[in-house]
N, C-alpha and C positions, 0 to 999 in steps of 0.2 A: 676535517672533512668538508669539502666544498658542497655548495647547494646542489650542484649538478650530480653529485653522488648520492643524494637522497632518493630512495626508491622503496616501493612496497616490497620489492624482492629482498630488501635488507632492513628488517624491522628495527634493528638497533640504530640505523641512520635517521630514523624519524624523531629521535630524542632531541635533535637540535632545532626542530621546528616549533613555532609558536602553536598554542592550542588551536587557533583558527586554521592555520596552514596544515597542521597535523590532521584535523578533521576533514578539511577540504580534500587532501590527498587520498584519504581513506574513502571518502564519498566517490571520488572519481573512479576508484577501483571496483567498488561494489555496486554502484548505480549511476549510470550516465544521466538518467532522467532527473534524479534528485540532486546530482552534482550541478545540474543546470538550473533547477527551480529554487533550491534553498538559498543560494547566494542573492536572490532577488529580495529576500526579507531584510527588514531594518537590522542594523548591526546589533541592537539589543535583543533581537530574537534569533539571529543567525546561529549563535553558539549553542543555544538550548535545543533548537530544532535539528541542527546537524547532529548533535549528540544523541537526541531521541531516535533519529533514524538509525544511527549506528547500534544503539542498544537493541532496537527491533530487529536489525539485521543479524545480530548475534543469536537471537531467539530463532530466526529463520534458519540460520546455519545449523543449529542443533537439530531442528525439526527435519531439515532436508538431508542430513547426513545418513547415507545408506548403510554405513558400517555400524551404526548405533541401533540397538534393539529398542522396542517401545518402552521397556522399563528403564533403559539407560537414558533415553530422551526425557522421560518423566523426571528422573533423578537430576539431570543437569538443568532442566528448566526450573525445578524447585530450588536448586542451588543458586541459580542465577538471580531468581527473585530475591533471595536473601542477600546476595552480593550487592544488588542495586539498592535495596532498602537500607542497608547498613554501611555500605562502602568498604566493608571488611572482607578479607580473604580472597580478594580478586586475583592475586598472584597465584595462590594455590589452585583456584578454580581453573585458571588458564593453563597451568602446568598439567592438571589432570585431563583437561579436554583436548588440548592441542595434539597430543600423540595419537588420538583416536580418529582424527579426521582423515578421510581417504583422499585419493587423487581426484575423485569426482567433485569434491568441494574446490571451488576456484581458488587460485593462489591468493587473491586479495582477501578472501575470507579466512584463509590460513593466517595471514598477517594480522587481520582484525582480532583473531583470538589471541595471538601472541602479544599484542599491545593492549589487550583488554584492561589491564590494570590502569593504564593512563586514561583510557576512555572513562572508566569509573571515577578516577580522580577528578576529571573534568566535570562529570555529573554532579559531584558533591561540592563543586565550586560555585554552583548557582544558588539563587535565593530559595528559601524554603518552599515557597509555593510552586516554583518551577520543578524542584526535585520531587515534590509530591505528585505533580502531574505526570512526570516521566515514570516514576516508580509504579504509580497506579496503572499506567498503560502496560508496562512490562509485566506486571503481575497478572493482569487480565489476559494478555496474549499468551504468556508462558504457562498459565494454568489451563487455558481453554484449548490451545492447539493440540496438546497430547490426547484430548478426548477423541478427536477425529483421526489422529494417527493410529489409534488402536482399532479402528473400524475397518471392515472390508469395503473398500471404495471402488472396487472394480466395476460395480454396476450402478454407481451413482449414490447420492444421498437420498434417503427415503422421501423427504418432503421439501417444499419450498421454505418452510419454517426452519428446517435444518440448514439449508443454504444461508438463510438470514443469520443464524447463529454463528456459522462458520465465518461469514463475512464480518460479523461483529468482532470476533476474536482476532481476526487477521488485520482488519482495516478500520472497522467502526470505532474501536477503542483508540486507534491512532487519531482519527478525526476528532474525537472528544478531547484527547490530549492537546491537539493543536488549538482547539477552541479555548481551552483553559489557558494556554500560553498566550494566545492573542488577547484574552480578557485581562490577564495579569499585566500585559504590556501596555494596554490602553484603557483608561477609565471610560472613554467614549464607547469603545467596543464592548466593554463590560456591561453597559446598559442593556445589551441584547443577549446576555449570557444564557438564559434559559432556552431561548429559541435557537441560539447558535449551537448549543449542546445537542439539541434534538436533531437539527438539520445536519450536524456534523456526522452523525451515524449514517445518514442517507448518503452524504457525500462520499464517505469511505466505502460504503457498499456499492455505489455506482462505479467507482474506480476498480474495486475488486472484481465485480461481476464482469466488467469489460475485460480484465486480465484473464478471468476464467474462460470466457467465451473465446478469446483469442488463442488460448493455449489448450483448447480441448484435445487436439490430436497429439500434441507433445505429451500431455498428461496420459492420454490413452496408451501410448507406447510404453509407459511405465506401469500400466495396469491401474491407473487412478482416474476416477471420473467424479467431478464436483457438481454435476448437473442433478437437478431434483427429479426423482422418478415420477412423482405425482403429476408434474407439468407435462411430461412426455407421455404418461399413460393416457392423459386426456386427448392427446393427438393420435394415439394408437401406436406408439413406439415403445419398445422395451429396451431400456438402456443397457441391459445385459448383452444386447447384440450390437453395441456401439461400434465395435471394431469390424463388424460385418456390413454396416450400412454403406450403401453406395447411392448417393443422390436420392435418398428416401424422402418423399414429400412429408411424411409424418414427422420425421426427425427435423426437417427444415421448419415445419410449423412450430415445433417445440422451441427451436432456437429463436424464431421470430417473437414468440411470447416473452422469452427471457430478454431479448434485445429491447423490447418495449418496456419491460420492468426496469432495466438498467437506464433507459432514457428518462424514466420518471425520477429515478434517483439523481441523475445528473441535472435534471431540472431543479430539484431541491438544492443541489450543489450551487446552481446559479443563484437561487434565492439567498442562500447562505453568503455567497460572495458579495452580493449587492447590499448586504447588511454591514459590510466593512466600509467605513467612511471612504469616500472617493479620493480623499487626499492621501490615503494609505496605499499608494500605488505599488509598493513592494509586496505587501500582503496580497493585494488583488492580483498582481501578476503571478505570484506563487500559486494561487488557487486557479486562476483562469487558464494558465498554461496546461495544468494537469487536466482541467475540465475540457478544454479545447481538443487536446490530443485524444482523450477518451471518446469524445463525440465522433471525431474523424475515424477512429478505430472501429467503432460500432457501425459507422456507415460502410466501411470496407467489408465488414463481416456480412452486413445485410445485402450488399451488392454482390458478394461472392459467397452466398449462403452454403454452397457445396464445397467450400475450401477444404483442404486436407492437411495443411501445414500452416503454422503461425506466420511464416515468412510471407505467405500469400495475402495476409491481411495486416501486415505491418505497415504503418504509415511512413511516407518518405521523409527525407530531411527537408525537402522543400515544403512539405505540409507542416512540419514543425516550425520552420522559419515563418511561414504564412500565419500560423497561430500566434507566434510571438509578435509579429508586426501588427496584426489586427487588434490584439489586446492592448498593445501599447498606444495605438491610435484611439481606440474606443473605450479604454479601460476606466475612464472617469465618468462615462455616461451610462447610467442604468438603463435608459430607454434603448440606446443603440446596442448595448450588450444583450438585452432581451430579444430585440429584433434579430440580431445575428444568431443567437442560440435557436430561436424558433425556426428561422430559415434553414439553418444547417441540419437540425435534427428532426424536422417534421416527418421525414420518411421513415423514421425509426419507430414511431408510435403506432401500435396496432389498435384498431377499433375494437371496442368491447372487452378490453383487458384492463381491469382496474387493480390498483395495488396501493395499500395504505402505507403511509410514512412510518418507519419503525420508531419505537420510542427510545429515548436516551436511557442508557443504563448507568450513567455516571451518578456518583453519590456526591 
């Protein structure tokens, strides 16, 4: 079989690829963003981080599958934790799950489940500390996400603390995992381990809150709302009426509060990134590209506060290119990066709204 015949549409064709090429092709299918950022990492980190994202995507696939009941999702999440921890029974797990996936799951994710045994094989080819970091992240995510899947989310989460917890299970634990992998990779980075682990939760939350705010209306069409009721109650808006709101100032005020909180988390993400040595340009680019795109997305939301669809606040390809260029030019200078962040995000910060940095839950 020639290389040109290798395709995600033909899972068997992927067997001829090297592990790195295999994971790269899967990443391109399930996430354009991470297919762009993960290759910026040093070679010694690339394989583990790419694999980590694919493991997390498998959990996402289970959680997002509309044909699975809450009990089935809990069952498969528990089973996947065991597969990742032990490396055993991956084939059986994939055979059980694959036929249950509906057409609403994208083709690339169908393929990901079919080739899950090789993904797990790659997981267990890493060093022990790397495997432990990946397994801990998957266990946290797969155990935490079903808690929220079992709730009625049509009217939002009860409190901001609930949103914090959700963001931790979805993204904060991923940030912790990345910090562990970075520290394992570099003794120099490891000197900042405790602070990086704490900041990494905020980094993950900033990115996840940005996605939640961008996808408000896409989620609402599915009868799901991840916004916190207490924040909007303070502005005089009841999230049970989210589908009825039309340019409501009270709703806009609640969004502005959340934008400000997200900006605070992204500021912590910058602090996190600046603790990575300036000569580690690959790791810095990986962090800065995600950070820059999140800031620009929040700016579009703030400028179009009455948007009704995620496409209206999606950043352009030119914005992505500008982010990449700016970080490549300024990426080694902590001072210039701080100035750029402050200049770009200053309109996002709301006066009188304070928010504490979440604590790391890593053990």
